N, C-alpha and C positions, 0 to 999 in steps of 0.2 A: 239754739236757745233752749235752756232746760225747761221741761214741761212742769207746770204746777197743778197739783190736784188737791182738792179739799174734802176732808172727811170729818165725821163726828167722832169716830173712834178708830184708831189704827192699832193693829196687833203685829208685833214683830216676832216672827218665827212660825213656820208652817209645818211643825212637827205635830204629833198626835194631840198634844195638849193645846197648842195654839189653834189648830183647826177645830178642835172640839169647842173651845171658848167662842171662836168666831161663828160657828154654825148655830150654837144655842143663842148667842146674842142676836144674830140676824133674824132667827126664827121668832124670837120673842118681841123684837123691836124692828119690824120690817121698814118702818119709816126712817130709821137712821141710816146714814151713809157710813159704811164701814169698809175697811180694807185690811188685808194681810200682806205683809212684806216678808220676803225671804230672799237671801242672797244666792240661793241655788236655782237651778233650772227646773226643779220639780219639788213636790212636797216630800216630807219624810226621808230626807237624804242622810240624816245623821243618826242620832240615838234611836229614833223610831224605826228607821230602816235597817239598823244593824243589831237589833235586840233578838232574843231567842224565841220570840213569838209565844210566850207562855201567858195564859190567863191565870193569874195567881189567885190563890184561895184567901190569903191574908193571915195565914197561920203564924207567920214569924213576927208580926208587928206588935208593939207594945199596946196592950188594951187601952182604949181611949184616945190613942194617937190619931192624927189625921190619916195616916196610912191605913190603919185598921178600919176606921169608920168609912173612908171613901172606897176601900176595896169591896166591902160587903155590899154597899149600894151600887158600886160601879159594875160589878159582875152582872147583876140583873139588868142594868141599863144597857150594857154592852151586848148581852144576849138578845135583848129585845130589838136593839138597833140592827144587829146583824140579821135577825130573822126578817125584819122589814125590808132590808136592802139586799137580801139574798147573798150575804157574805158567808162563806163556809167557815165553820169552826168545829172543833171536836173536843168533847169532854172526856178525855182519855184517862184522867186520874193520875195520881202521883204517889210514889213511895218515898218516905224519908227514912233512911235506914241507919240503924246503929250497928256498926261493924264489929265493935268489941263491947264486952260487958261494962267497961268503965264509961261507955257512952249512954248507958241506959237511964241514968238520972236526967241527962240532957234531953233524951227522947220523951221522958215522962213530963218534964217541964214544958216542952213544946206542945205536947198533947193537951195539957191543962190550959195553956195559952190559947190554943185553937178553940177549945170549948168556950173559954171566956170571951173570945172574939165572935162567937155565934156561928162557927162553922159546923155544918150539919154532917152527920153520918161518918164522922171520924172513927177509925178503928185501929186498935193496936193489934198487930199480927205477930205470931210466933214464927219460928224457923219453918215449920211445916206449912203454915199458911202462906208464907212468903214464897216458898218453892212451888206452890200450886199456880201462882200468877206470874212469878218471875223466877223460873227454875235456875237461871244462871247467876243470880245475885247471891253473894256471900254476905249474910247478915244474921245477927242473933235476934233482932226484933225490928219492927218498922211501924210507922204510922201510915195507914192508907188514907189518902185525901182524895175522895172521889170527885169533888167539884173542880179540881184543877183541869185546865184544858189547854189547847193550842189554837193559834190563829195567825194570820198574816197581817201585822199592824200597818204595813204600807197600804194594803187594800182598804183597811178601815179608814186610814187618813184620807185616801183618795175619795172615799165615800163621803166623809165629812165635808171635804172640799166641794164635791158635786152638789150636796144638799145646800151648802152655804151659798154657792153661786146661783142655785135655783131660786133662792129667796132674795137675791139681789146683791149679795156680797161680791167683793172684788178681791182677787188674788193677784199680786204683782210679784213676779219672779225675777231673778237676776237683779235684785234690788238690795245691794249691800248698804246698810245704814252706816254712814261715816260721821254724821254730825246731828245732834239734837239740841235745839235752842228753844227756850220758852220766852215768848214776848207777850206780856199781858195775859190774855186768856187763850192764846194760841201756842201750839207746839209746832215748831218747824223741824221737819225730819228730812235730811238730805241724803240722797242716794246718787250714784253716778248718772242715772237717767232722769230722775224726778226730784222735785221738791214737794214733799207732802205737808200740807197744812192741816193740822188735826186739833180738835178740842181736847181729846184725851188719848192716852197711850197705854197699852197693855204689853208688857215685856215677857214673851215666852221663848226667849232666844237660847235656852238650853246651855250648851257649852260656852256661850258668850253672854249669858244673862247678866253676869256681874259687870262686864264691859258696857253693855247697853245701859245698865243702871247708872254707871259713872258718867256716861255721855249725857244722860238726862239730869245730871246734877244731884243724884241720890247716892248716899253712902250705903253700899249693900251690907256692910258689916261682916263680910266674909269674902272668900275668894274661891272660884271654881278651879279645882284641881282635876286634871283629866287622868283617868285610869283606863288602860286598854284591857279588854277581855279577849283572849285568844281562844279560838275554837278549832277542833278537828272534826272532820266528817268520818263516820264509821263506815268501813267497807260494807257495801250493800249486802254482801254474802253473810254478814254478821248481824243484819237487822233483826233477826229472830232473837238475839240476845237481849233486846230492849223492847218490852211491850208497853210500859208506862213511862212517865217521867220518873227518873230515879235520882234522888238527892242525898247527900250525906247530912249529918248533924252539923249545922253551921257553928262557927266560932262566935259566941255571943258578944265578944269585944270588937269584932271586925264586921263592917256593914256589907260583906259580900258572902255569897252562899256556898262557895267552894265548887270544885269541879263536879259536874253532874251530867246526866244523860238526858237529852231532850229529843222527843219526836217532833219533826217538822211537818208542816202541812203537805209538802211534796213527797213525803215518805222517807226523807233522809233522817238519819239519827246523828245528832251533833253531840260532841263531848267537849265540855268546858263550862265556863271559862276560868282562866286564872285571873289575876288582877294585878297588873304592873303599872307603875307610874309611866305616863306617856310624855315624851319630850316635845309634844305638839298637841294643841287642843283637839285637832282632828287627825291625830296620828294613828291611822289604822294599820300601819305596817310596822314591823318590829324595829326598824331603824329610821322611822319618821322622826324628823328633827326640825324644830324652829328655835332659833337663838332667842328671839323675842319672847316666846312663850316660856322657854326654859329659864331665862333670866328673871322673868316676872315671878315665877314660882320660887326660884332659889333665893330671891331677895325678900321673900315674904317670911317674916320670923316664925309664924305658926307652922310653916312647912317643915322646918327643922324640928320643931316640938313634936309634930306628928311623926317624923322620921325616928326620933329617939323612942317614942312610945311604941311604934310598930315595926322596928327595924328587923326583928327576927321573922315576922310574918312577911315583910317586904322582900327579904333575902330569899325566903323559900319560894315566893311567887316568881321572882326574877329567875331563880335557878330552874324552875319548871318551864319558864319561857325559853330559856337559852338551851336547855337540855331535854330533848324529847323523851329519853328514857326515864327521867325523873317525873315528867308529866304522866307517862305510862304507869308508873308506880301508883300514883293517886287513883288512876282509872281502875287498875287491877285490884285495888283494895275492895272495890265493890263487885266488879265482874272480872274474875281471873282469866277467862277464856279469850281475852283480847290481847293481841300481839302488836308489836311495833308497826308492822306493815299493814295493819288494819286501820291505821289512823292517817288521814290525809289532811293537810292544813286547809282550813276554811276561812271565811271572812271574819275579821275581828270587829268588835264594837268598842266605842269609847264612852265611858260613863262620866257624866259631869257630877263630880262629888264636891259638895260645898264644904269648905273648911273654915271654921271660926277661929278667932284669936285664942291662943292657949292650946292649939293643936287638936281642937275638938272637931271630929267628923260629924256633920249635921245628919241626923238619922230620920228626919221627918220632913214633910213638905214645908217650905218657907216662903211666905209672902211678905213683901214690904210695900206699904202704900204711902203716898204723899199726894198733894193736890194734883188732880188730873193724871196721876200715874199709878199703875199697879205693876209691881215687878214679881214674877214667879222665879225665885232664886234657887230653889232646890226642889226638883221633881223627879227623884230617882224611882226605880222600880218600887212599887207597882203602878207608876204613873200611866203606863199604856193601858193596863187592865182597868184602872180607875179613871180613865181620861174623861168620860162623860160626867162622872160624879165630881171630879176636880173642876171641870168646866162649869158645872152648875154652881159650885161653891164660889169660884172666881166671879161668875155673873152676879151672885148675891152681893159680893163685896163691891163690885163696880157700880151696881145699882145705887148703893148708898154713896160711895165716893164720888161718882160722876153725876149724881143727881138724876138718875133715870126714872126713879119710881114716881 
């Protein structure tokens, strides 16, 4: 017989955002019965556990956007939490480099945006200044962003879970949600092992957030398109080539940052990612394929509108995925001393990119609310950096929507 459990609020998704919401909710309202459901056997198994572990500065984001606002608040909150919980992080700084002179206007625009977003201690470096801190980098100019850092977001999410449970919250793993029904003032959530009866529901399901919204009877107004980002590890003997995080000037028309160099907490230097359409929502391998997921995307008219708009960029990214020497070309534009045998394939990640009708890639956080429901439908980078700030913002929304105040 299927077990029934009753809660005041249920959260679907135990990634960094879902667990942040759950922790802050339970700490503020300890009298409420809350639970987190996740289909995996541990927290942070997908986007959170496959990202590059960067504490972003917020320099790229449109001033006034939710991304920009939440990043600045979120960095301070994340640092404070990690200090309290003894979670290691490193503020190693980042260089955003202009490789050619024609990239200088883009660098200048990015610097001005960073100033407008309130990022402190930004500095434009010339070639001589770059060579002092990154002697192997080829660039005509760069922005030094000292606040950027690195961390292990899986460890952060585990800490959120630990604090959440200490305050009385419940995490139920191996709980794939396959049906959501609302009857009067109750929401019935069915999983293979349990039927959850809940007054309210928060959807933080990441790659499946649009599916969960539809199960709950909400039109998400968009579709999640999975993009795989593939990484290489740099040969440890070449670690001395990368002292900071090193990024190119991003394409302003494309919501991905381009191939870059990342220092990891374990000392590894990762190179990547590219951004290729994944034929499976959780398609972490180059040839991962789901007929259902593929047909779902190919029959979505906006997918083809997006393809027409970005086909040149998409072809370039796919070519880099299939041909390692082409990937190396992008790498050597910044650091010429890297060779083909210096790069070893590493774990890939899959980004949940929200796509609106008209082929528009959603570039900011997106929340949709209805009675007793709140759906987090787009939480791309810097969602991990800003997870505590986003969690606080979601909590403010549900306090009103769920009548908690």
